[in-house]
DRENDO-1510 file (C-alpha; in Angstrom, 1 decimal, always signed):
<recs>
REC; n; res; u; v; w
REC; 1; MET; +18.0; +13.6; +11.7 .
REC; 2; THR; +21.1; +15.7; +12.5 .
REC; 3; VAL; +20.3; +18.8; +14.6 .
REC; 4; HIS; +22.7; +21.6; +13.9 .
REC; 5; THR; +23.7; +23.9; +16.8 .
REC; 6; GLY; +25.9; +26.9; +17.3 .
REC; 7; ALA; +27.6; +28.4; +14.2 .
REC; 8; ILE; +26.4; +25.7; +11.8 .
REC; 9; ALA; +22.8; +26.4; +12.7 .
REC; 10; ARG; +23.2; +30.0; +11.5 .
REC; 11; PHE; +23.5; +28.6; +7.9 .
REC; 12; ASP; +20.3; +26.5; +8.2 .
REC; 13; LEU; +17.5; +27.7; +5.9 .
REC; 14; THR; +14.9; +25.2; +6.9 .
REC; 15; GLY; +11.4; +26.6; +6.6 .
REC; 16; LYS; +12.5; +29.5; +4.3 .
REC; 17; VAL; +10.9; +30.0; +0.9 .
REC; 18; ALA; +13.4; +31.1; -1.7 .
REC; 19; TRP; +12.5; +32.6; -5.1 .
REC; 20; ILE; +15.3; +32.3; -7.7 .
REC; 21; PRO; +14.7; +34.2; -10.9 .
REC; 22; GLY; +17.1; +32.8; -13.4 .
REC; 23; GLY; +17.4; +29.7; -11.3 .
REC; 24; ALA; +17.7; +27.3; -14.3 .
REC; 25; GLY; +20.8; +28.8; -15.7 .
REC; 26; LEU; +24.4; +27.6; -15.4 .
REC; 27; LEU; +25.0; +29.3; -12.0 .
REC; 28; GLY; +21.3; +29.3; -11.1 .
REC; 29; THR; +21.1; +25.5; -11.1 .
REC; 30; ALA; +24.0; +25.3; -8.6 .
REC; 31; VAL; +22.5; +28.0; -6.4 .
REC; 32; SER; +19.1; +26.4; -6.4 .
REC; 33; ARG; +20.6; +23.1; -5.3 .
REC; 34; ALA; +22.7; +24.7; -2.5 .
REC; 35; LEU; +19.7; +26.6; -1.0 .
REC; 36; ALA; +17.7; +23.4; -1.2 .
REC; 37; GLU; +20.5; +21.4; +0.5 .
REC; 38; HIS; +20.4; +23.9; +3.3 .
REC; 39; GLY; +16.7; +23.4; +3.9 .
REC; 40; ALA; +14.9; +26.0; +1.9 .
REC; 41; HIS; +11.9; +25.4; -0.3 .
REC; 42; VAL; +13.3; +26.5; -3.7 .
REC; 43; ILE; +11.1; +28.1; -6.3 .
REC; 44; VAL; +13.2; +27.9; -9.5 .
REC; 45; ALA; +11.9; +30.6; -11.8 .
REC; 46; ASP; +13.0; +31.1; -15.4 .
REC; 47; LEU; +11.9; +32.4; -18.7 .
REC; 48; ARG; +12.3; +28.8; -19.9 .
REC; 49; ALA; +9.5; +27.2; -18.0 .
REC; 50; ASP; +10.6; +23.7; -19.0 .
REC; 51; ALA; +14.1; +24.3; -17.8 .
REC; 52; ALA; +12.8; +25.6; -14.4 .
REC; 53; GLU; +10.6; +22.6; -14.0 .
REC; 54; ALA; +13.5; +20.2; -14.9 .
REC; 55; VAL; +15.8; +21.7; -12.3 .
REC; 56; ALA; +13.0; +21.5; -9.7 .
REC; 57; GLU; +12.1; +17.9; -10.6 .
REC; 58; THR; +15.8; +16.9; -10.2 .
REC; 59; LEU; +15.9; +18.5; -6.7 .
REC; 60; VAL; +12.7; +16.8; -5.7 .
REC; 61; ALA; +14.0; +13.4; -6.9 .
REC; 62; ASP; +17.0; +13.9; -4.7 .
REC; 63; GLY; +14.8; +14.5; -1.7 .
REC; 64; TYR; +14.7; +18.3; -1.5 .
REC; 65; SER; +11.8; +20.7; -1.6 .
REC; 66; ALA; +11.4; +22.6; -4.9 .
REC; 67; GLU; +9.1; +23.7; -7.6 .
REC; 68; GLY; +9.5; +25.3; -11.1 .
REC; 69; ARG; +7.7; +28.4; -12.3 .
REC; 70; ALA; +7.8; +30.5; -15.5 .
REC; 71; LEU; +9.0; +34.1; -15.1 .
REC; 72; ASP; +9.8; +36.9; -17.4 .
REC; 73; ILE; +11.5; +39.5; -15.1 .
REC; 74; GLY; +11.1; +42.1; -17.8 .
REC; 75; ASP; +7.3; +41.9; -17.5 .
REC; 76; GLU; +6.4; +44.1; -14.5 .
REC; 77; ALA; +2.9; +42.7; -14.2 .
REC; 78; MET; +4.1; +39.1; -14.2 .
REC; 79; VAL; +6.7; +39.8; -11.5 .
REC; 80; LYS; +4.0; +41.2; -9.3 .
REC; 81; ARG; +1.6; +38.4; -10.0 .
REC; 82; GLU; +4.3; +35.8; -9.2 .
REC; 83; ALA; +5.3; +37.4; -6.0 .
REC; 84; ASP; +1.7; +37.6; -4.9 .
REC; 85; ALA; +1.1; +34.0; -6.0 .
REC; 86; ILE; +4.1; +32.7; -4.0 .
REC; 87; VAL; +2.8; +34.4; -0.8 .
REC; 88; ALA; -0.7; +33.1; -1.4 .
REC; 89; GLN; +0.6; +29.6; -1.8 .
REC; 90; HIS; +3.2; +29.5; +0.9 .
REC; 91; GLY; +2.2; +32.2; +3.3 .
REC; 92; HIS; +5.6; +34.0; +3.2 .
REC; 93; LEU; +8.6; +34.8; +1.0 .
REC; 94; ASP; +11.9; +34.9; +2.8 .
REC; 95; LEU; +14.6; +34.9; +0.2 .
REC; 96; MET; +15.0; +36.2; -3.4 .
REC; 97; VAL; +18.1; +35.6; -5.4 .
REC; 98; ASN; +17.9; +37.4; -8.8 .
REC; 99; MET; +20.3; +35.8; -11.3 .
REC; 100; THR; +18.6; +37.1; -14.5 .
REC; 101; PHE; +20.3; +39.0; -17.3 .
REC; 102; TYR; +19.9; +39.8; -21.0 .
REC; 103; TYR; +22.0; +41.4; -23.7 .
REC; 104; THR; +21.9; +41.6; -27.5 .
REC; 105; LYS; +25.7; +41.0; -28.2 .
REC; 106; ALA; +25.7; +44.0; -30.4 .
REC; 107; SER; +28.9; +46.1; -30.6 .
REC; 108; MET; +29.0; +49.5; -29.0 .
REC; 109; GLU; +29.3; +51.1; -32.4 .
REC; 110; GLU; +26.3; +49.3; -33.8 .
REC; 111; MET; +24.0; +49.0; -30.8 .
REC; 112; THR; +20.7; +50.8; -31.2 .
REC; 113; ALA; +18.8; +52.6; -28.5 .
REC; 114; GLU; +16.1; +49.9; -28.7 .
REC; 115; GLN; +18.7; +47.2; -28.1 .
REC; 116; TRP; +20.2; +49.1; -25.2 .
REC; 117; GLU; +16.9; +49.6; -23.6 .
REC; 118; ALA; +16.0; +45.9; -24.0 .
REC; 119; GLY; +19.1; +45.0; -22.0 .
REC; 120; MET; +18.3; +47.5; -19.3 .
REC; 121; ARG; +14.7; +46.3; -19.1 .
REC; 122; VAL; +15.7; +42.8; -18.0 .
REC; 123; SER; +19.1; +43.3; -16.3 .
REC; 124; LEU; +18.4; +46.5; -14.3 .
REC; 125; THR; +14.7; +47.5; -14.4 .
REC; 126; GLY; +13.7; +43.9; -13.8 .
REC; 127; ALA; +16.0; +43.8; -10.7 .
REC; 128; PHE; +14.4; +47.0; -9.4 .
REC; 129; VAL; +10.8; +45.6; -9.9 .
REC; 130; ALA; +11.7; +42.3; -8.3 .
REC; 131; THR; +13.1; +44.0; -5.2 .
REC; 132; ARG; +10.2; +46.3; -5.0 .
REC; 133; GLU; +7.7; +43.5; -5.0 .
REC; 134; CYS; +9.7; +41.2; -2.7 .
REC; 135; GLY; +10.6; +44.1; -0.5 .
REC; 136; ARG; +6.9; +44.9; -0.1 .
REC; 137; VAL; +6.2; +41.4; +1.2 .
REC; 138; MET; +9.3; +41.2; +3.3 .
REC; 139; VAL; +8.7; +44.5; +5.0 .
REC; 140; GLN; +5.2; +43.3; +6.1 .
REC; 141; GLN; +6.9; +40.2; +7.5 .
REC; 142; GLY; +9.7; +42.2; +9.1 .
REC; 143; ARG; +12.4; +40.0; +7.7 .
REC; 144; GLY; +13.9; +38.9; +4.4 .
REC; 145; SER; +17.1; +38.7; +2.3 .
REC; 146; ILE; +17.4; +39.8; -1.3 .
REC; 147; ILE; +20.5; +39.1; -3.4 .
REC; 148; HIS; +21.2; +40.4; -6.9 .
REC; 149; PHE; +23.9; +39.1; -9.2 .
REC; 150; SER; +26.1; +41.8; -10.6 .
REC; 151; SER; +29.3; +40.9; -12.6 .
REC; 152; MET; +33.0; +41.6; -12.7 .
REC; 153; TYR; +32.1; +43.7; -15.7 .
REC; 154; GLY; +30.0; +45.9; -13.4 .
REC; 155; VAL; +33.2; +46.7; -11.6 .
REC; 156; VAL; +35.9; +46.8; -14.4 .
REC; 157; SER; +35.7; +47.0; -18.2 .
REC; 158; PRO; +36.3; +44.0; -20.4 .
REC; 159; ASP; +39.8; +43.9; -21.8 .
REC; 160; PRO; +39.5; +43.9; -25.6 .
REC; 161; ARG; +42.9; +42.2; -25.9 .
REC; 162; MET; +41.5; +38.9; -24.5 .
REC; 163; TYR; +38.8; +38.4; -27.0 .
REC; 164; PRO; +39.9; +36.4; -30.0 .
REC; 165; PRO; +38.1; +36.9; -33.4 .
REC; 166; SER; +35.9; +34.0; -32.6 .
REC; 167; GLN; +34.4; +35.8; -29.6 .
REC; 168; THR; +32.3; +38.9; -29.4 .
REC; 169; PRO; +33.5; +41.2; -26.5 .
REC; 170; ASN; +31.1; +41.5; -23.6 .
REC; 171; PRO; +28.6; +44.2; -24.6 .
REC; 172; ILE; +28.4; +47.6; -23.0 .
REC; 173; ASP; +24.7; +47.4; -22.0 .
REC; 174; TYR; +25.5; +44.3; -19.8 .
REC; 175; GLY; +28.3; +46.0; -18.0 .
REC; 176; VAL; +26.4; +49.3; -17.4 .
REC; 177; ALA; +23.3; +47.3; -16.1 .
REC; 178; LYS; +25.5; +45.2; -13.8 .
REC; 179; ALA; +27.2; +48.4; -12.4 .
REC; 180; GLY; +23.7; +49.8; -11.8 .
REC; 181; ILE; +22.9; +46.7; -9.8 .
REC; 182; LEU; +25.6; +47.6; -7.3 .
REC; 183; GLN; +24.1; +51.0; -6.7 .
REC; 184; LEU; +20.6; +49.5; -6.6 .
REC; 185; VAL; +21.8; +47.2; -3.8 .
REC; 186; ARG; +23.4; +50.1; -1.8 .
REC; 187; TYR; +20.3; +52.2; -2.1 .
REC; 188; GLN; +17.8; +49.5; -1.3 .
REC; 189; GLY; +20.0; +48.1; +1.4 .
REC; 190; VAL; +20.0; +51.4; +3.2 .
REC; 191; PHE; +16.3; +52.2; +2.9 .
REC; 192; LEU; +15.1; +48.7; +3.8 .
REC; 193; ALA; +17.6; +48.0; +6.6 .
REC; 194; GLU; +15.5; +49.3; +9.5 .
REC; 195; LYS; +12.5; +47.3; +8.2 .
REC; 196; GLY; +14.3; +44.0; +8.6 .
REC; 197; VAL; +15.1; +43.4; +5.0 .
REC; 198; ARG; +18.7; +42.9; +3.8 .
REC; 199; VAL; +19.8; +43.6; +0.2 .
REC; 200; ASN; +23.2; +42.5; -1.1 .
REC; 201; ALA; +25.0; +41.6; -4.3 .
REC; 202; ILE; +27.2; +38.7; -5.6 .
REC; 203; VAL; +29.8; +39.8; -8.1 .
REC; 204; PRO; +30.8; +36.7; -10.2 .
REC; 205; GLY; +34.0; +36.6; -12.1 .
REC; 206; PRO; +34.7; +34.3; -15.1 .
REC; 207; PHE; +32.3; +31.4; -15.2 .
REC; 208; PRO; +32.1; +30.6; -18.9 .
REC; 209; ASN; +29.3; +28.4; -20.2 .
REC; 210; PRO; +31.0; +25.1; -21.3 .
REC; 211; ASP; +28.6; +24.9; -24.2 .
REC; 212; SER; +29.6; +28.3; -25.6 .
REC; 213; GLN; +32.5; +30.5; -24.6 .
REC; 214; GLY; +33.9; +27.6; -22.5 .
REC; 215; ALA; +34.2; +25.4; -25.6 .
REC; 216; ASP; +36.5; +27.9; -27.4 .
REC; 217; PRO; +40.1; +26.9; -26.6 .
REC; 218; ASP; +41.6; +30.2; -27.6 .
REC; 219; PHE; +39.2; +32.1; -25.4 .
REC; 220; VAL; +39.7; +29.8; -22.5 .
REC; 221; LYS; +43.4; +30.2; -22.7 .
REC; 222; LEU; +43.2; +34.0; -22.6 .
REC; 223; LEU; +40.6; +33.8; -19.9 .
REC; 224; LYS; +42.7; +31.7; -17.6 .
REC; 225; ALA; +45.8; +33.9; -18.2 .
REC; 226; LYS; +43.8; +37.0; -17.2 .
REC; 227; CYS; +42.8; +35.5; -13.8 .
REC; 228; PRO; +45.3; +35.4; -10.9 .
REC; 229; THR; +44.2; +31.9; -10.0 .
REC; 230; GLY; +45.0; +30.7; -13.5 .
REC; 231; ARG; +41.5; +29.2; -14.0 .
REC; 232; PHE; +37.9; +30.1; -14.3 .
REC; 233; GLY; +35.2; +29.3; -11.7 .
REC; 234; HIS; +33.0; +26.3; -11.4 .
REC; 235; PRO; +29.2; +26.9; -10.6 .
REC; 236; GLU; +29.3; +25.3; -7.2 .
REC; 237; GLU; +32.1; +27.7; -6.1 .
REC; 238; ILE; +29.6; +30.6; -6.1 .
REC; 239; ALA; +26.9; +28.8; -4.2 .
REC; 240; GLY; +28.5; +29.2; -0.7 .
REC; 241; ALA; +28.5; +32.9; -0.9 .
REC; 242; VAL; +24.8; +32.9; -1.8 .
REC; 243; VAL; +23.9; +30.6; +1.1 .
REC; 244; PHE; +25.9; +32.8; +3.5 .
REC; 245; LEU; +24.0; +36.0; +2.4 .
REC; 246; CYS; +20.7; +34.2; +2.7 .
REC; 247; SER; +21.4; +32.9; +6.1 .
REC; 248; ASP; +21.4; +34.4; +9.7 .
REC; 249; ALA; +25.2; +34.2; +9.5 .
REC; 250; ALA; +25.0; +37.3; +7.4 .
REC; 251; SER; +22.5; +39.1; +9.6 .
REC; 252; TYR; +24.7; +42.3; +9.8 .
REC; 253; LEU; +25.4; +42.5; +6.1 .
REC; 254; THR; +23.3; +44.8; +3.9 .
REC; 255; GLY; +24.0; +47.2; +1.0 .
REC; 256; THR; +27.2; +45.5; +0.1 .
REC; 257; GLN; +28.7; +43.0; -2.3 .
REC; 258; ILE; +30.7; +39.7; -2.2 .
REC; 259; VAL; +33.1; +39.3; -5.1 .
REC; 260; VAL; +33.7; +35.7; -6.3 .
REC; 261; ASP; +36.1; +36.2; -9.2 .
REC; 262; GLY; +39.3; +34.3; -8.5 .
REC; 263; GLY; +41.0; +37.6; -8.0 .
REC; 264; TRP; +40.0; +39.0; -11.4 .
REC; 265; THR; +39.2; +42.6; -10.1 .
REC; 266; ALA; +42.2; +42.6; -7.7 .
REC; 267; TRP; +44.7; +43.7; -10.3 .
</recs>
């Protein structure tokens, strides 16, 4: 077995328990694998229990430590139960990477208050509840790292000129919730810092799903033209930033964000 020393050892997550709400999604699958590859026991959590179990089974088959669990992050009681169950089973909870989101795809003009609140319930309120519950455990331990996924559309507005008729522009509830994530991270990062818990955000840029937006050639052309790198991101390209924020290499980072967007928000 290779023994890592020095700088490389600071990225080692061996012995850590990582809970990943949304871990069976496009980016979540890549993040789950990266954390497992760096030694963490990965708990892939998703609203789609079968998808979570499938990701975990693949990791286990490849020799890593993982399990799949169902989770509706919009259900406050379920979030609390799951956090408690993880601690009861494993004795500790060291890392939480929240990658969940929800939106209705309704236009700003047609969106109802009920639709707006449904988006907020998962994308923002769910993030708050997950941090509250994980933070409670991590404060007792005196250590922990929490990472939330925001979005480039939590930093800038969608450009309506880049959406062809075949595509619905990114909805307003999504962007507002993801902007709220950044303030949530700043607030919680400050208040949990002295208790040994770090809270940070990842801000992804364009990572279109190849089975939906990524399959639309007109949209892909506009998407690539909008990005300084001339292309969109691949899921594995976001995983390194997550590993970094989870690891001791980021021990002095809290209340901040890492933007992984190919330069999208730089112009």
